[in-house]
PDB file of N, CA, C and O in Angstrom:
ATOM      1  N   MET A   1      55.601 140.327 102.660  1.00  0.00           N
ATOM      2  CA  MET A   1      54.627 139.817 101.731  1.00  0.00           C
ATOM      3  C   MET A   1      55.263 139.513 100.371  1.00  0.00           C
ATOM      4  O   MET A   1      54.867 138.560  99.701  1.00  0.00           O
ATOM      5  N   ALA A   2      56.239 140.313  99.967  1.00  0.00           N
ATOM      6  CA  ALA A   2      56.904 140.086  98.684  1.00  0.00           C
ATOM      7  C   ALA A   2      57.706 138.786  98.707  1.00  0.00           C
ATOM      8  O   ALA A   2      57.811 138.096  97.693  1.00  0.00           O
ATOM      9  N   GLU A   3      58.274 138.453  99.880  1.00  0.00           N
ATOM     10  CA  GLU A   3      59.046 137.218  99.991  1.00  0.00           C
ATOM     11  C   GLU A   3      58.156 135.998  99.774  1.00  0.00           C
ATOM     12  O   GLU A   3      58.586 135.030  99.146  1.00  0.00           O
ATOM     13  N   THR A   4      56.944 136.026 100.273  1.00  0.00           N
ATOM     14  CA  THR A   4      56.019 134.917 100.103  1.00  0.00           C
ATOM     15  C   THR A   4      55.665 134.733  98.631  1.00  0.00           C
ATOM     16  O   THR A   4      55.613 133.604  98.141  1.00  0.00           O
ATOM     17  N   ALA A   5      55.424 135.820  97.932  1.00  0.00           N
ATOM     18  CA  ALA A   5      55.098 135.743  96.507  1.00  0.00           C
ATOM     19  C   ALA A   5      56.277 135.181  95.722  1.00  0.00           C
ATOM     20  O   ALA A   5      56.081 134.398  94.792  1.00  0.00           O
ATOM     21  N   ASP A   6      57.509 135.571  96.085  1.00  0.00           N
ATOM     22  CA  ASP A   6      58.692 135.051  95.405  1.00  0.00           C
ATOM     23  C   ASP A   6      58.830 133.547  95.613  1.00  0.00           C
ATOM     24  O   ASP A   6      59.158 132.818  94.677  1.00  0.00           O
ATOM     25  N   ARG A   7      58.584 133.084  96.823  1.00  0.00           N
ATOM     26  CA  ARG A   7      58.682 131.664  97.122  1.00  0.00           C
ATOM     27  C   ARG A   7      57.629 130.866  96.358  1.00  0.00           C
ATOM     28  O   ARG A   7      57.919 129.789  95.837  1.00  0.00           O
ATOM     29  N   GLU A   8      56.397 131.400  96.291  1.00  0.00           N
ATOM     30  CA  GLU A   8      55.338 130.712  95.565  1.00  0.00           C
ATOM     31  C   GLU A   8      55.668 130.630  94.078  1.00  0.00           C
ATOM     32  O   GLU A   8      55.453 129.597  93.443  1.00  0.00           O
ATOM     33  N   THR A   9      56.189 131.717  93.531  1.00  0.00           N
ATOM     34  CA  THR A   9      56.557 131.732  92.125  1.00  0.00           C
ATOM     35  C   THR A   9      57.674 130.738  91.859  1.00  0.00           C
ATOM     36  O   THR A   9      57.656 130.040  90.845  1.00  0.00           O
ATOM     37  N   GLU A  10      58.642 130.667  92.756  1.00  0.00           N
ATOM     38  CA  GLU A  10      59.769 129.750  92.602  1.00  0.00           C
ATOM     39  C   GLU A  10      59.315 128.294  92.703  1.00  0.00           C
ATOM     40  O   GLU A  10      59.858 127.428  92.017  1.00  0.00           O
ATOM     41  N   ALA A  11      58.321 128.020  93.555  1.00  0.00           N
ATOM     42  CA  ALA A  11      57.864 126.655  93.760  1.00  0.00           C
ATOM     43  C   ALA A  11      57.116 126.096  92.550  1.00  0.00           C
ATOM     44  O   ALA A  11      57.136 124.886  92.326  1.00  0.00           O
ATOM     45  N   VAL A  12      56.459 126.952  91.767  1.00  0.00           N
ATOM     46  CA  VAL A  12      55.669 126.471  90.639  1.00  0.00           C
ATOM     47  C   VAL A  12      56.329 126.713  89.292  1.00  0.00           C
ATOM     48  O   VAL A  12      55.691 126.527  88.255  1.00  0.00           O
ATOM     49  N   ARG A  13      57.584 127.121  89.282  1.00  0.00           N
ATOM     50  CA  ARG A  13      58.239 127.386  87.995  1.00  0.00           C
ATOM     51  C   ARG A  13      58.428 126.099  87.225  1.00  0.00           C
ATOM     52  O   ARG A  13      58.624 125.031  87.807  1.00  0.00           O
ATOM     53  N   LYS A  14      58.369 126.211  85.923  1.00  0.00           N
ATOM     54  CA  LYS A  14      58.507 125.047  85.057  1.00  0.00           C
ATOM     55  C   LYS A  14      59.977 124.697  84.898  1.00  0.00           C
ATOM     56  O   LYS A  14      60.835 125.577  84.959  1.00  0.00           O
ATOM     57  N   PRO A  15      60.275 123.423  84.696  1.00  0.00           N
ATOM     58  CA  PRO A  15      61.674 123.037  84.480  1.00  0.00           C
ATOM     59  C   PRO A  15      62.206 123.678  83.201  1.00  0.00           C
ATOM     60  O   PRO A  15      61.493 123.796  82.204  1.00  0.00           O
ATOM     61  N   SER A  16      63.442 124.079  83.248  1.00  0.00           N
ATOM     62  CA  SER A  16      64.068 124.688  82.074  1.00  0.00           C
ATOM     63  C   SER A  16      65.035 123.696  81.436  1.00  0.00           C
ATOM     64  O   SER A  16      65.225 122.583  81.928  1.00  0.00           O
ATOM     65  N   VAL A  17      65.633 124.119  80.346  1.00  0.00           N
ATOM     66  CA  VAL A  17      66.603 123.284  79.638  1.00  0.00           C
ATOM     67  C   VAL A  17      67.779 122.960  80.556  1.00  0.00           C
ATOM     68  O   VAL A  17      68.347 121.871  80.463  1.00  0.00           O
ATOM     69  N   ASN A  18      68.148 123.870  81.428  1.00  0.00           N
ATOM     70  CA  ASN A  18      69.288 123.662  82.320  1.00  0.00           C
ATOM     71  C   ASN A  18      69.011 122.629  83.399  1.00  0.00           C
ATOM     72  O   ASN A  18      69.949 122.135  84.026  1.00  0.00           O
ATOM     73  N   ASP A  19      67.740 122.288  83.634  1.00  0.00           N
ATOM     74  CA  ASP A  19      67.384 121.308  84.651  1.00  0.00           C
ATOM     75  C   ASP A  19      67.476 119.874  84.151  1.00  0.00           C
ATOM     76  O   ASP A  19      67.395 118.939  84.948  1.00  0.00           O
ATOM     77  N   ARG A  20      67.641 119.685  82.860  1.00  0.00           N
ATOM     78  CA  ARG A  20      67.694 118.342  82.289  1.00  0.00           C
ATOM     79  C   ARG A  20      68.983 117.640  82.689  1.00  0.00           C
ATOM     80  O   ARG A  20      69.989 118.292  82.969  1.00  0.00           O
ATOM     81  N   PRO A  21      68.954 116.305  82.717  1.00  0.00           N
ATOM     82  CA  PRO A  21      70.178 115.577  83.050  1.00  0.00           C
ATOM     83  C   PRO A  21      71.278 115.840  82.034  1.00  0.00           C
ATOM     84  O   PRO A  21      70.999 116.138  80.873  1.00  0.00           O
ATOM     85  N   ARG A  22      72.507 115.733  82.461  1.00  0.00           N
ATOM     86  CA  ARG A  22      73.639 116.012  81.588  1.00  0.00           C
ATOM     87  C   ARG A  22      74.373 114.728  81.252  1.00  0.00           C
ATOM     88  O   ARG A  22      74.410 113.788  82.046  1.00  0.00           O
ATOM     89  N   THR A  23      74.959 114.707  80.056  1.00  0.00           N
ATOM     90  CA  THR A  23      75.744 113.558  79.641  1.00  0.00           C
ATOM     91  C   THR A  23      77.166 113.706  80.143  1.00  0.00           C
ATOM     92  O   THR A  23      77.513 114.718  80.752  1.00  0.00           O
ATOM     93  N   SER A  24      77.985 112.706  79.889  1.00  0.00           N
ATOM     94  CA  SER A  24      79.364 112.739  80.359  1.00  0.00           C
ATOM     95  C   SER A  24      80.171 113.849  79.703  1.00  0.00           C
ATOM     96  O   SER A  24      81.169 114.295  80.269  1.00  0.00           O
ATOM     97  N   ASP A  25      79.761 114.309  78.513  1.00  0.00           N
ATOM     98  CA  ASP A  25      80.492 115.386  77.855  1.00  0.00           C
ATOM     99  C   ASP A  25      79.985 116.760  78.282  1.00  0.00           C
ATOM    100  O   ASP A  25      80.454 117.771  77.760  1.00  0.00           O
ATOM    101  N   GLY A  26      79.030 116.821  79.227  1.00  0.00           N
ATOM    102  CA  GLY A  26      78.570 118.083  79.777  1.00  0.00           C
ATOM    103  C   GLY A  26      77.367 118.667  79.073  1.00  0.00           C
ATOM    104  O   GLY A  26      76.797 119.640  79.566  1.00  0.00           O
ATOM    105  N   GLY A  27      76.955 118.119  77.943  1.00  0.00           N
ATOM    106  CA  GLY A  27      75.802 118.634  77.226  1.00  0.00           C
ATOM    107  C   GLY A  27      74.514 118.119  77.836  1.00  0.00           C
ATOM    108  O   GLY A  27      74.532 117.204  78.659  1.00  0.00           O
ATOM    109  N   PRO A  28      73.402 118.703  77.436  1.00  0.00           N
ATOM    110  CA  PRO A  28      72.137 118.210  77.976  1.00  0.00           C
ATOM    111  C   PRO A  28      71.894 116.771  77.549  1.00  0.00           C
ATOM    112  O   PRO A  28      72.265 116.373  76.445  1.00  0.00           O
ATOM    113  N   GLY A  29      71.278 116.001  78.416  1.00  0.00           N
ATOM    114  CA  GLY A  29      71.035 114.593  78.130  1.00  0.00           C
ATOM    115  C   GLY A  29      70.090 114.440  76.956  1.00  0.00           C
ATOM    116  O   GLY A  29      68.919 114.804  77.055  1.00  0.00           O
ATOM    117  N   LYS A  30      70.571 113.916  75.863  1.00  0.00           N
ATOM    118  CA  LYS A  30      69.707 113.698  74.707  1.00  0.00           C
ATOM    119  C   LYS A  30      69.815 112.246  74.294  1.00  0.00           C
ATOM    120  O   LYS A  30      70.827 111.589  74.535  1.00  0.00           O
ATOM    121  N   LEU A  31      68.790 111.768  73.686  1.00  0.00           N
ATOM    122  CA  LEU A  31      68.779 110.395  73.223  1.00  0.00           C
ATOM    123  C   LEU A  31      69.506 110.301  71.891  1.00  0.00           C
ATOM    124  O   LEU A  31      69.470 111.231  71.086  1.00  0.00           O
ATOM    125  N   LEU A  32      70.158 109.182  71.668  1.00  0.00           N
ATOM    126  CA  LEU A  32      70.967 108.989  70.470  1.00  0.00           C
ATOM    127  C   LEU A  32      70.285 108.028  69.507  1.00  0.00           C
ATOM    128  O   LEU A  32      69.602 107.096  69.932  1.00  0.00           O
ATOM    129  N   THR A  33      70.468 108.254  68.217  1.00  0.00           N
ATOM    130  CA  THR A  33      69.983 107.322  67.206  1.00  0.00           C
ATOM    131  C   THR A  33      70.993 106.201  67.040  1.00  0.00           C
ATOM    132  O   THR A  33      72.094 106.267  67.588  1.00  0.00           O
ATOM    133  N   ALA A  34      70.624 105.164  66.281  1.00  0.00           N
ATOM    134  CA  ALA A  34      71.553 104.064  66.011  1.00  0.00           C
ATOM    135  C   ALA A  34      72.776 104.579  65.264  1.00  0.00           C
ATOM    136  O   ALA A  34      73.891 104.116  65.502  1.00  0.00           O
ATOM    137  N   PHE A  35      72.574 105.528  64.369  1.00  0.00           N
ATOM    138  CA  PHE A  35      73.690 106.115  63.634  1.00  0.00           C
ATOM    139  C   PHE A  35      74.638 106.857  64.577  1.00  0.00           C
ATOM    140  O   PHE A  35      75.856 106.723  64.462  1.00  0.00           O
ATOM    141  N   ASP A  36      74.083 107.641  65.513  1.00  0.00           N
ATOM    142  CA  ASP A  36      74.903 108.364  66.500  1.00  0.00           C
ATOM    143  C   ASP A  36      75.709 107.397  67.360  1.00  0.00           C
ATOM    144  O   ASP A  36      76.885 107.633  67.636  1.00  0.00           O
ATOM    145  N   VAL A  37      75.075 106.312  67.780  1.00  0.00           N
ATOM    146  CA  VAL A  37      75.755 105.308  68.605  1.00  0.00           C
ATOM    147  C   VAL A  37      76.888 104.671  67.817  1.00  0.00           C
ATOM    148  O   VAL A  37      77.984 104.485  68.345  1.00  0.00           O
ATOM    149  N   ALA A  38      76.632 104.335  66.549  1.00  0.00           N
ATOM    150  CA  ALA A  38      77.664 103.716  65.716  1.00  0.00           C
ATOM    151  C   ALA A  38      78.862 104.638  65.550  1.00  0.00           C
ATOM    152  O   ALA A  38      80.003 104.179  65.591  1.00  0.00           O
ATOM    153  N   GLU A  39      78.618 105.932  65.362  1.00  0.00           N
ATOM    154  CA  GLU A  39      79.726 106.887  65.251  1.00  0.00           C
ATOM    155  C   GLU A  39      80.506 106.981  66.551  1.00  0.00           C
ATOM    156  O   GLU A  39      81.736 107.027  66.540  1.00  0.00           O
ATOM    157  N   ARG A  40      79.796 107.009  67.670  1.00  0.00           N
ATOM    158  CA  ARG A  40      80.449 107.139  68.977  1.00  0.00           C
ATOM    159  C   ARG A  40      81.290 105.911  69.299  1.00  0.00           C
ATOM    160  O   ARG A  40      82.404 106.028  69.810  1.00  0.00           O
ATOM    161  N   VAL A  41      80.750 104.731  68.998  1.00  0.00           N
ATOM    162  CA  VAL A  41      81.435 103.483  69.322  1.00  0.00           C
ATOM    163  C   VAL A  41      82.526 103.176  68.310  1.00  0.00           C
ATOM    164  O   VAL A  41      83.582 102.652  68.665  1.00  0.00           O
ATOM    165  N   GLY A  42      82.269 103.503  67.052  1.00  0.00           N
ATOM    166  CA  GLY A  42      83.238 103.196  66.009  1.00  0.00           C
ATOM    167  C   GLY A  42      82.939 101.872  65.341  1.00  0.00           C
ATOM    168  O   GLY A  42      83.851 101.138  64.960  1.00  0.00           O
ATOM    169  N   CYS A  43      81.663 101.569  65.199  1.00  0.00           N
ATOM    170  CA  CYS A  43      81.258 100.330  64.540  1.00  0.00           C
ATOM    171  C   CYS A  43      80.216 100.665  63.483  1.00  0.00           C
ATOM    172  O   CYS A  43      79.881 101.833  63.283  1.00  0.00           O
ATOM    173  N   HIS A  44      79.708  99.654  62.816  1.00  0.00           N
ATOM    174  CA  HIS A  44      78.693  99.857  61.797  1.00  0.00           C
ATOM    175  C   HIS A  44      77.327  99.988  62.457  1.00  0.00           C
ATOM    176  O   HIS A  44      77.093  99.438  63.533  1.00  0.00           O
ATOM    177  N   GLU A  45      76.437 100.710  61.811  1.00  0.00           N
ATOM    178  CA  GLU A  45      75.083 100.902  62.326  1.00  0.00           C
ATOM    179  C   GLU A  45      74.348  99.570  62.502  1.00  0.00           C
ATOM    180  O   GLU A  45      73.550  99.423  63.427  1.00  0.00           O
ATOM    181  N   GLU A  46      74.605  98.622  61.638  1.00  0.00           N
ATOM    182  CA  GLU A  46      73.971  97.304  61.746  1.00  0.00           C
ATOM    183  C   GLU A  46      74.437  96.569  63.002  1.00  0.00           C
ATOM    184  O   GLU A  46      73.673  95.792  63.575  1.00  0.00           O
ATOM    185  N   SER A  47      75.668  96.798  63.435  1.00  0.00           N
ATOM    186  CA  SER A  47      76.158  96.182  64.682  1.00  0.00           C
ATOM    187  C   SER A  47      75.369  96.698  65.875  1.00  0.00           C
ATOM    188  O   SER A  47      75.104  95.950  66.816  1.00  0.00           O
ATOM    189  N   VAL A  48      74.994  97.967  65.842  1.00  0.00           N
ATOM    190  CA  VAL A  48      74.182  98.539  66.920  1.00  0.00           C
ATOM    191  C   VAL A  48      72.808  97.878  66.922  1.00  0.00           C
ATOM    192  O   VAL A  48      72.293  97.516  67.980  1.00  0.00           O
ATOM    193  N   ARG A  49      72.221  97.723  65.752  1.00  0.00           N
ATOM    194  CA  ARG A  49      70.902  97.085  65.670  1.00  0.00           C
ATOM    195  C   ARG A  49      70.954  95.641  66.173  1.00  0.00           C
ATOM    196  O   ARG A  49      70.056  95.193  66.886  1.00  0.00           O
ATOM    197  N   ARG A  50      71.995  94.929  65.802  1.00  0.00           N
ATOM    198  CA  ARG A  50      72.126  93.543  66.271  1.00  0.00           C
ATOM    199  C   ARG A  50      72.281  93.494  67.791  1.00  0.00           C
ATOM    200  O   ARG A  50      71.767  92.588  68.447  1.00  0.00           O
ATOM    201  N   ALA A  51      72.997  94.478  68.344  1.00  0.00           N
ATOM    202  CA  ALA A  51      73.213  94.508  69.793  1.00  0.00           C
ATOM    203  C   ALA A  51      71.901  94.692  70.536  1.00  0.00           C
ATOM    204  O   ALA A  51      71.677  94.029  71.549  1.00  0.00           O
ATOM    205  N   TYR A  52      71.026  95.571  70.063  1.00  0.00           N
ATOM    206  CA  TYR A  52      69.776  95.722  70.796  1.00  0.00           C
ATOM    207  C   TYR A  52      68.804  94.589  70.510  1.00  0.00           C
ATOM    208  O   TYR A  52      67.962  94.282  71.354  1.00  0.00           O
ATOM    209  N   LEU A  53      68.895  93.960  69.347  1.00  0.00           N
ATOM    210  CA  LEU A  53      68.038  92.795  69.097  1.00  0.00           C
ATOM    211  C   LEU A  53      68.450  91.595  69.954  1.00  0.00           C
ATOM    212  O   LEU A  53      67.608  90.778  70.327  1.00  0.00           O
ATOM    213  N   CYS A  54      69.745  91.491  70.266  1.00  0.00           N
ATOM    214  CA  CYS A  54      70.251  90.400  71.117  1.00  0.00           C
ATOM    215  C   CYS A  54      70.112  90.718  72.604  1.00  0.00           C
ATOM    216  O   CYS A  54      70.331  89.842  73.440  1.00  0.00           O
ATOM    217  N   GLY A  55      69.753  91.947  72.944  1.00  0.00           N
ATOM    218  CA  GLY A  55      69.602  92.331  74.341  1.00  0.00           C
ATOM    219  C   GLY A  55      70.865  92.860  74.983  1.00  0.00           C
ATOM    220  O   GLY A  55      70.896  93.044  76.200  1.00  0.00           O
ATOM    221  N   GLN A  56      71.918  93.116  74.202  1.00  0.00           N
ATOM    222  CA  GLN A  56      73.155  93.644  74.761  1.00  0.00           C
ATOM    223  C   GLN A  56      73.084  95.142  75.010  1.00  0.00           C
ATOM    224  O   GLN A  56      73.833  95.668  75.834  1.00  0.00           O
ATOM    225  N   LEU A  57      72.193  95.834  74.310  1.00  0.00           N
ATOM    226  CA  LEU A  57      72.081  97.290  74.398  1.00  0.00           C
ATOM    227  C   LEU A  57      70.621  97.653  74.631  1.00  0.00           C
ATOM    228  O   LEU A  57      69.736  97.200  73.905  1.00  0.00           O
ATOM    229  N   LYS A  58      70.376  98.473  75.647  1.00  0.00           N
ATOM    230  CA  LYS A  58      69.008  98.888  75.947  1.00  0.00           C
ATOM    231  C   LYS A  58      68.589  99.980  74.983  1.00  0.00           C
ATOM    232  O   LYS A  58      69.404 100.797  74.554  1.00  0.00           O
ATOM    233  N   ARG A  59      67.306  99.985  74.647  1.00  0.00           N
ATOM    234  CA  ARG A  59      66.768 101.011  73.770  1.00  0.00           C
ATOM    235  C   ARG A  59      65.458 101.519  74.333  1.00  0.00           C
ATOM    236  O   ARG A  59      64.863 100.891  75.209  1.00  0.00           O
ATOM    237  N   GLN A  60      65.008 102.662  73.827  1.00  0.00           N
ATOM    238  CA  GLN A  60      63.773 103.265  74.289  1.00  0.00           C
ATOM    239  C   GLN A  60      62.942 103.662  73.082  1.00  0.00           C
ATOM    240  O   GLN A  60      63.464 104.176  72.093  1.00  0.00           O
ATOM    241  N   ARG A  61      61.655 103.420  73.174  1.00  0.00           N
ATOM    242  CA  ARG A  61      60.739 103.776  72.091  1.00  0.00           C
ATOM    243  C   ARG A  61      60.721 105.297  71.928  1.00  0.00           C
ATOM    244  O   ARG A  61      60.658 106.036  72.911  1.00  0.00           O
ATOM    245  N   PHE A  62      60.775 105.750  70.685  1.00  0.00           N
ATOM    246  CA  PHE A  62      60.754 107.175  70.379  1.00  0.00           C
ATOM    247  C   PHE A  62      59.790 107.354  69.217  1.00  0.00           C
ATOM    248  O   PHE A  62      60.140 107.076  68.070  1.00  0.00           O
ATOM    249  N   GLY A  63      58.593 107.811  69.501  1.00  0.00           N
ATOM    250  CA  GLY A  63      57.585 107.933  68.460  1.00  0.00           C
ATOM    251  C   GLY A  63      56.963 106.589  68.153  1.00  0.00           C
ATOM    252  O   GLY A  63      56.928 105.700  69.004  1.00  0.00           O
ATOM    253  N   VAL A  64      56.470 106.442  66.931  1.00  0.00           N
ATOM    254  CA  VAL A  64      55.757 105.224  66.557  1.00  0.00           C
ATOM    255  C   VAL A  64      56.711 104.140  66.070  1.00  0.00           C
ATOM    256  O   VAL A  64      56.572 102.978  66.452  1.00  0.00           O
ATOM    257  N   ARG A  65      57.682 104.509  65.226  1.00  0.00           N
ATOM    258  CA  ARG A  65      58.534 103.502  64.602  1.00  0.00           C
ATOM    259  C   ARG A  65      60.012 103.686  64.888  1.00  0.00           C
ATOM    260  O   ARG A  65      60.845 103.061  64.232  1.00  0.00           O
ATOM    261  N   SER A  66      60.351 104.511  65.833  1.00  0.00           N
ATOM    262  CA  SER A  66      61.765 104.812  66.071  1.00  0.00           C
ATOM    263  C   SER A  66      62.213 104.329  67.443  1.00  0.00           C
ATOM    264  O   SER A  66      61.409 104.148  68.358  1.00  0.00           O
ATOM    265  N   TRP A  67      63.515 104.126  67.553  1.00  0.00           N
ATOM    266  CA  TRP A  67      64.146 103.759  68.810  1.00  0.00           C
ATOM    267  C   TRP A  67      65.297 104.705  69.062  1.00  0.00           C
ATOM    268  O   TRP A  67      65.955 105.151  68.122  1.00  0.00           O
ATOM    269  N   ARG A  68      65.549 105.017  70.331  1.00  0.00           N
ATOM    270  CA  ARG A  68      66.668 105.864  70.705  1.00  0.00           C
ATOM    271  C   ARG A  68      67.380 105.208  71.882  1.00  0.00           C
ATOM    272  O   ARG A  68      66.848 104.314  72.539  1.00  0.00           O
ATOM    273  N   PHE A  69      68.607 105.682  72.127  1.00  0.00           N
ATOM    274  CA  PHE A  69      69.468 105.103  73.149  1.00  0.00           C
ATOM    275  C   PHE A  69      69.925 106.184  74.116  1.00  0.00           C
ATOM    276  O   PHE A  69      70.235 107.304  73.708  1.00  0.00           O
ATOM    277  N   HIS A  70      69.964 105.842  75.401  1.00  0.00           N
ATOM    278  CA  HIS A  70      70.503 106.750  76.411  1.00  0.00           C
ATOM    279  C   HIS A  70      72.031 106.689  76.352  1.00  0.00           C
ATOM    280  O   HIS A  70      72.593 105.600  76.235  1.00  0.00           O
ATOM    281  N   PRO A  71      72.709 107.829  76.428  1.00  0.00           N
ATOM    282  CA  PRO A  71      74.182 107.814  76.397  1.00  0.00           C
ATOM    283  C   PRO A  71      74.791 106.947  77.493  1.00  0.00           C
ATOM    284  O   PRO A  71      75.832 106.326  77.277  1.00  0.00           O
ATOM    285  N   SER A  72      74.163 106.892  78.664  1.00  0.00           N
ATOM    286  CA  SER A  72      74.708 106.066  79.752  1.00  0.00           C
ATOM    287  C   SER A  72      74.644 104.578  79.400  1.00  0.00           C
ATOM    288  O   SER A  72      75.545 103.819  79.757  1.00  0.00           O
ATOM    289  N   ASP A  73      73.581 104.156  78.699  1.00  0.00           N
ATOM    290  CA  ASP A  73      73.481 102.761  78.267  1.00  0.00           C
ATOM    291  C   ASP A  73      74.537 102.437  77.220  1.00  0.00           C
ATOM    292  O   ASP A  73      75.080 101.333  77.199  1.00  0.00           O
ATOM    293  N   VAL A  74      74.828 103.407  76.349  1.00  0.00           N
ATOM    294  CA  VAL A  74      75.853 103.206  75.324  1.00  0.00           C
ATOM    295  C   VAL A  74      77.224 103.074  75.978  1.00  0.00           C
ATOM    296  O   VAL A  74      78.013 102.208  75.601  1.00  0.00           O
ATOM    297  N   GLU A  75      77.509 103.932  76.960  1.00  0.00           N
ATOM    298  CA  GLU A  75      78.794 103.857  77.672  1.00  0.00           C
ATOM    299  C   GLU A  75      78.934 102.516  78.388  1.00  0.00           C
ATOM    300  O   GLU A  75      80.019 101.935  78.422  1.00  0.00           O
ATOM    301  N   ASP A  76      77.842 102.032  78.956  1.00  0.00           N
ATOM    302  CA  ASP A  76      77.860 100.727  79.621  1.00  0.00           C
ATOM    303  C   ASP A  76      78.150  99.615  78.609  1.00  0.00           C
ATOM    304  O   ASP A  76      78.911  98.693  78.903  1.00  0.00           O
ATOM    305  N   TRP A  77      77.556  99.696  77.440  1.00  0.00           N
ATOM    306  CA  TRP A  77      77.782  98.707  76.380  1.00  0.00           C
ATOM    307  C   TRP A  77      79.241  98.731  75.933  1.00  0.00           C
ATOM    308  O   TRP A  77      79.828  97.681  75.671  1.00  0.00           O
ATOM    309  N   ILE A  78      79.822  99.916  75.845  1.00  0.00           N
ATOM    310  CA  ILE A  78      81.240 100.030  75.462  1.00  0.00           C
ATOM    311  C   ILE A  78      82.118  99.371  76.518  1.00  0.00           C
ATOM    312  O   ILE A  78      83.051  98.642  76.180  1.00  0.00           O
ATOM    313  N   ARG A  79      81.830  99.619  77.790  1.00  0.00           N
ATOM    314  CA  ARG A  79      82.624  99.023  78.871  1.00  0.00           C
ATOM    315  C   ARG A  79      82.522  97.495  78.871  1.00  0.00           C
ATOM    316  O   ARG A  79      83.474  96.804  79.234  1.00  0.00           O
ATOM    317  N   ARG A  80      81.373  96.982  78.465  1.00  0.00           N
ATOM    318  CA  ARG A  80      81.180  95.533  78.425  1.00  0.00           C
ATOM    319  C   ARG A  80      81.753  94.881  77.168  1.00  0.00           C
ATOM    320  O   ARG A  80      81.686  93.660  77.026  1.00  0.00           O
ATOM    321  N   GLY A  81      82.311  95.667  76.262  1.00  0.00           N
ATOM    322  CA  GLY A  81      82.985  95.076  75.112  1.00  0.00           C
ATOM    323  C   GLY A  81      82.277  95.235  73.788  1.00  0.00           C
ATOM    324  O   GLY A  81      82.165  94.274  73.027  1.00  0.00           O
ATOM    325  N   ALA A  82      81.800  96.422  73.500  1.00  0.00           N
ATOM    326  CA  ALA A  82      81.157  96.676  72.207  1.00  0.00           C
ATOM    327  C   ALA A  82      82.190  96.502  71.091  1.00  0.00           C
ATOM    328  O   ALA A  82      83.367  96.804  71.288  1.00  0.00           O
ATOM    329  N   PRO A  83      81.761  96.018  69.922  1.00  0.00           N
ATOM    330  CA  PRO A  83      82.707  95.850  68.805  1.00  0.00           C
ATOM    331  C   PRO A  83      83.114  97.209  68.237  1.00  0.00           C
ATOM    332  O   PRO A  83      82.283  97.922  67.674  1.00  0.00           O
ATOM    333  N   THR A  84      84.357  97.557  68.380  1.00  0.00           N
ATOM    334  CA  THR A  84      84.834  98.846  67.874  1.00  0.00           C
ATOM    335  C   THR A  84      85.856  98.610  66.781  1.00  0.00           C
ATOM    336  O   THR A  84      86.462  97.541  66.697  1.00  0.00           O
ATOM    337  N   ARG A  85      86.038  99.609  65.954  1.00  0.00           N
ATOM    338  CA  ARG A  85      87.027  99.512  64.884  1.00  0.00           C
ATOM    339  C   ARG A  85      88.430  99.581  65.466  1.00  0.00           C
ATOM    340  O   ARG A  85      88.671 100.270  66.458  1.00  0.00           O
ATOM    341  N   ILE A  86      89.341  98.869  64.848  1.00  0.00           N
ATOM    342  CA  ILE A  86      90.740  98.926  65.259  1.00  0.00           C
ATOM    343  C   ILE A  86      91.387 100.074  64.498  1.00  0.00           C
ATOM    344  O   ILE A  86      91.384 100.095  63.268  1.00  0.00           O
ATOM    345  N   SER A  87      91.936 101.017  65.232  1.00  0.00           N
ATOM    346  CA  SER A  87      92.548 102.185  64.591  1.00  0.00           C
ATOM    347  C   SER A  87      94.005 101.976  64.309  1.00  0.00           C
ATOM    348  O   SER A  87      94.664 102.866  63.772  1.00  0.00           O
TER     349      SER A  87
END
């Protein structure tokens, strides 16, 4: 009888922080701001805004007036030739 109760409890447990998708760096999957994307890519924040206005970079609505970016979409944009600073 105890085994049945354990299974029922396990079946209805809520997702935890550890269940969230992970990014390529191993951290929990979090959405990035335009500033975060610009730092990661090595370009100006305005270049990120132009990229999503032109349709080169996907964005997701976050709240009423904000936009955020999935790290996987940013990595895809980098592979396709995002403008980066020359070091």
